[in-house]
C-alpha positions, 0 to 999 in steps of 0.5 A: 232306377234314376241315376242321381248325383248321390251315385256320383258322389259315392264313387268320387268321394265328398272331398272338396277343395275350397277357397275363401273369398279372401284368397288371392287370385294368384293363390287360387290359380296355384291351387287349380294348377297343383290339384289339376282342377278347373274350378273351386267353390268359394266358401264364406261363413260356411256357405258357398258364395261363388265358384272360381274357375279357369274362365274367371282367371281369363276374364280378370286377366283380360280386364286388368292384366297381371294386377288381377293376380293380387285381387281377392277371389270374392271380387272375380268369382262367378255368382250367384251359385247354381247348385244341386242336391244329392237327389238331382237326377244326373240327366237334369244336372247335365241339362242344367249345365248345358243350358247355363253354360257351366261346367261345375256344380256344388252339391248343397243341402241345408246350406252345407257343401256336400260335394262338387261335380264337374260335367266330366264326372257326369258324362263319365258316369253316364257312359259307364252306365250305358256300357254296363246296360249294353253288356247286360243286353248282350249277355241276355241276348246270348243266353236266349 
């Protein structure tokens, strides 16, 4: 049984906080802080145009100082977007995140945003699965 992104979405839910490209950096930062999240997909014309993350905030503040807060997210977001489908194996998604040095992946199918997963979601799921397998193994050994 391959563990896929669909399994993570079924546990986490498919509610995704998004912003539009015209959102200001200041508004997006307030959203990240209030929701206690590290990144949001930027949606333009119904499609994911980029990802706006804490790292983007750091880079634009470094480059432009406080004036960056009044910029639009579309000018500072990370693009092009690396995304996965629901059928992507969890290990493949983790590998992709590690190689590309990213911490968030939109789950997209047919151009529609179905969910948003973080490296923390994937690691948590992997650990839960490994612990469940270990418990089954112990139960099997004790019953023998």
